[in-house]
Residue frames relative to the residue before (quaternion, step in Angstrom):
aa qw qx qy qz dx dy dz
M 1.0000 0.0000 0.0000 0.0000 0.00 0.00 0.00
N 0.0716 -0.7994 0.5966 0.0008 3.54 -0.90 0.98
I 0.1070 -0.8029 0.5856 0.0317 3.57 -0.23 1.26
I 0.2251 -0.7856 0.5697 0.0868 3.54 -0.73 1.17
T 0.0577 -0.7655 0.6404 0.0221 3.56 -1.01 0.89
P 0.6408 -0.5110 0.3694 0.4379 3.63 -1.13 0.29
E 0.6390 0.5492 -0.3235 0.4305 3.58 1.12 -0.60
N 0.7847 0.3104 -0.1766 0.5067 3.62 1.02 -0.70
A 0.5028 0.6665 -0.4175 0.3588 3.60 1.28 -0.04
E 0.6004 -0.5658 0.4373 0.3579 3.53 -1.25 0.57
K 0.4241 -0.6961 0.5220 0.2510 3.58 -0.97 0.87
V 0.4532 -0.6603 0.5232 0.2914 3.56 -1.08 0.73
P 0.5257 -0.6888 0.4075 0.2884 3.60 -1.09 0.64
F 0.6089 0.4858 -0.4261 0.4600 3.59 0.67 1.08
A 0.7290 -0.5215 0.2572 0.3613 3.56 -1.25 0.47
L 0.6269 0.5473 -0.3554 0.4257 3.65 1.11 -0.46
N 0.5545 -0.6054 0.4568 0.3425 3.57 -1.29 0.32
G 0.2140 0.7564 -0.5777 0.2200 3.55 0.11 1.37
R 0.0919 -0.8002 0.5925 0.0147 3.56 -0.96 0.92
K 0.3958 -0.7187 0.5248 0.2266 3.57 -0.89 1.00
M 0.1917 -0.8085 0.5519 0.0700 3.55 -0.41 1.27
Y 0.7797 -0.0029 0.0416 0.6248 3.56 1.21 -0.62
S 0.0575 0.7925 -0.6057 0.0425 3.56 -1.07 0.74
S 0.1103 0.7550 -0.6384 0.1009 3.54 -1.01 0.95
P 0.6858 -0.4737 0.3302 0.4430 3.61 -1.21 0.08
T 0.7576 0.3931 -0.2112 0.4764 3.62 1.15 -0.47
A 0.8147 0.0789 -0.0225 0.5741 3.61 1.20 -0.33
E 0.0642 -0.7567 0.6472 0.0656 3.51 -1.34 0.39
I 0.1565 -0.7578 0.6258 0.0984 3.55 -1.11 0.75
V 0.0765 -0.7903 0.6079 0.0023 3.55 -0.81 1.09
H 0.2592 -0.7146 0.6299 0.1593 3.55 -1.01 0.93
L 0.0570 -0.8232 0.5641 -0.0296 3.56 -0.46 1.25
T 0.0960 -0.7640 0.6364 0.0458 3.56 -0.94 0.96
L 0.1042 -0.7730 0.6244 0.0423 3.55 -0.85 1.05
K 0.3364 -0.7243 0.5733 0.1834 3.55 -0.79 1.08
P 0.6658 -0.4722 0.3636 0.4490 3.62 -1.19 0.32
G 0.8118 0.2445 -0.2113 0.4864 3.55 -0.89 1.02
E 0.5688 0.5966 -0.4005 0.4002 3.63 1.17 -0.23
T 0.1378 -0.7883 0.5969 0.0571 3.53 -1.20 0.65
V 0.2923 -0.6514 0.6583 0.2386 3.49 -1.39 0.35
D 0.4176 -0.7372 0.4717 0.2441 3.58 -0.46 1.19
R 0.6153 -0.5526 0.4233 0.3699 3.53 -1.23 0.61
H 0.1901 0.7589 -0.5950 0.1841 3.55 -0.89 1.06
S 0.2194 -0.7285 0.6160 0.2042 3.56 -1.32 -0.04
N 0.2371 -0.7609 0.5891 0.1332 3.55 -1.29 0.41
P 0.4708 -0.6788 0.4818 0.2924 3.60 -1.14 0.55
F 0.6824 0.3820 -0.2882 0.5526 3.60 1.16 0.65
D 0.5715 -0.5768 0.4564 0.3638 3.57 -1.28 0.39
V 0.1225 -0.7720 0.6210 0.0584 3.56 -1.19 0.66
V 0.1164 -0.7565 0.6392 0.0740 3.55 -1.13 0.77
F 0.1877 -0.7675 0.6066 0.0882 3.56 -0.90 1.02
Y 0.0283 -0.7619 0.6466 0.0249 3.57 -1.01 0.86
M 0.2901 -0.7830 0.5308 0.1450 3.58 -0.54 1.21
L 0.2637 -0.7846 0.5491 0.1158 3.54 -0.58 1.22
E 0.8077 -0.0624 0.1169 0.5746 3.55 0.92 -0.97
G 0.7920 0.2929 -0.2336 0.4821 3.54 -0.97 0.91
E 0.3211 -0.7147 0.5667 0.2549 3.53 -1.26 -0.50
A 0.1052 -0.7860 0.6089 0.0201 3.52 -1.11 0.81
T 0.4090 -0.6632 0.5649 0.2715 3.52 -1.25 0.52
I 0.0681 -0.7824 0.6188 0.0182 3.55 -0.83 1.02
E 0.1436 -0.7737 0.6135 0.0660 3.54 -1.04 0.84
I 0.0077 -0.7845 0.6184 -0.0446 3.56 -0.77 1.11
D 0.8369 -0.0509 -0.0086 0.5450 3.56 -0.69 1.08
G 0.7283 -0.4522 0.2386 0.4562 3.60 1.00 0.80
V 0.6295 0.4994 -0.3398 0.4888 3.62 1.27 0.00
K 0.2337 -0.7966 0.5470 0.1079 3.59 -0.77 1.08
A 0.0345 0.7633 -0.6444 0.0311 3.54 -1.22 0.70
I 0.4053 -0.6759 0.5556 0.2648 3.55 -1.30 0.38
L 0.1836 -0.7502 0.6286 0.0915 3.56 -0.86 1.05
K 0.1216 -0.8278 0.5476 0.0126 3.59 -0.54 1.23
T 0.7454 -0.3992 0.3024 0.4400 3.55 -1.35 0.27
D 0.8497 0.1214 -0.1574 0.4883 3.53 -1.05 1.00
C 0.5319 0.5741 -0.4367 0.4436 3.59 1.16 0.57
C 0.2005 -0.7685 0.6020 0.0822 3.51 -1.21 0.66
L 0.0286 -0.7975 0.6024 -0.0169 3.56 -1.07 0.80
E 0.2243 -0.7589 0.5989 0.1229 3.57 -0.91 0.95
V 0.0847 -0.7606 0.6421 0.0448 3.55 -1.05 0.85
K 0.3639 -0.7503 0.5149 0.1986 3.56 -0.63 1.12
R 0.6828 -0.5073 0.3535 0.3892 3.54 -1.22 0.56
D 0.8529 0.2156 -0.1780 0.4409 3.52 -1.29 0.64
R 0.5279 0.6053 -0.4359 0.4062 3.64 1.19 0.30
P 0.4207 -0.7165 0.4926 0.2588 3.62 -0.66 1.02
R 0.1096 0.7924 -0.5895 0.1126 3.54 -0.95 0.95
G 0.0367 -0.7568 0.6514 0.0396 3.52 -1.36 0.36
M 0.1750 -0.7830 0.5910 0.0834 3.56 -1.24 0.38
S 0.0088 -0.7992 0.6010 0.0062 3.58 -1.13 0.65
N 0.3121 -0.6992 0.6109 0.2012 3.50 -1.27 0.59
N 0.0513 -0.8273 0.5586 -0.0303 3.53 -0.26 1.32
T 0.5385 0.6102 -0.3995 0.4221 3.58 1.25 0.40
G 0.5671 -0.6016 0.4444 0.3450 3.56 -1.31 -0.03
K 0.6841 0.4441 -0.2687 0.5125 3.59 1.31 0.14
D 0.5969 -0.5349 0.4510 0.3928 3.57 -1.28 0.37
V 0.1550 -0.7315 0.6478 0.1456 3.53 -1.27 0.50
R 0.1650 -0.7699 0.6114 0.0789 3.54 -1.14 0.76
I 0.0399 -0.8106 0.5802 -0.0685 3.53 -0.76 1.16
L 0.2497 -0.6968 0.6421 0.1994 3.54 -1.16 0.66
V 0.1425 -0.7761 0.6127 0.0445 3.54 -0.86 1.05
F 0.1304 -0.7865 0.6024 0.0397 3.58 -0.61 1.18
K 0.1209 -0.7813 0.6107 0.0453 3.58 -0.61 1.14
L 0.1382 -0.8141 0.5636 0.0246 3.58 -0.61 1.20
F 0.1910 -0.8297 0.5203 0.0668 3.57 -0.16 1.33
């Protein structure tokens, strides 16, 4: 049995605090922590992504439209849709990112 925690999970290969909680050929789950003022630059992916907000709130922009993702909310973003995210609050936010390949 291998229990994965954010502390022992593999770090993702970019500057933010993202940890791979699960990885398979069809899906990946990343635990992402954004500190106050941190952003995920605008980008798109060739796969669907689902965000589940564990704690806090973040501003997400999809196709130029902004919304606030709050604790216990979930949002699906279809493949190839440009998006970005920012933590404009004074507290850390924690998000589970489900990548569906």
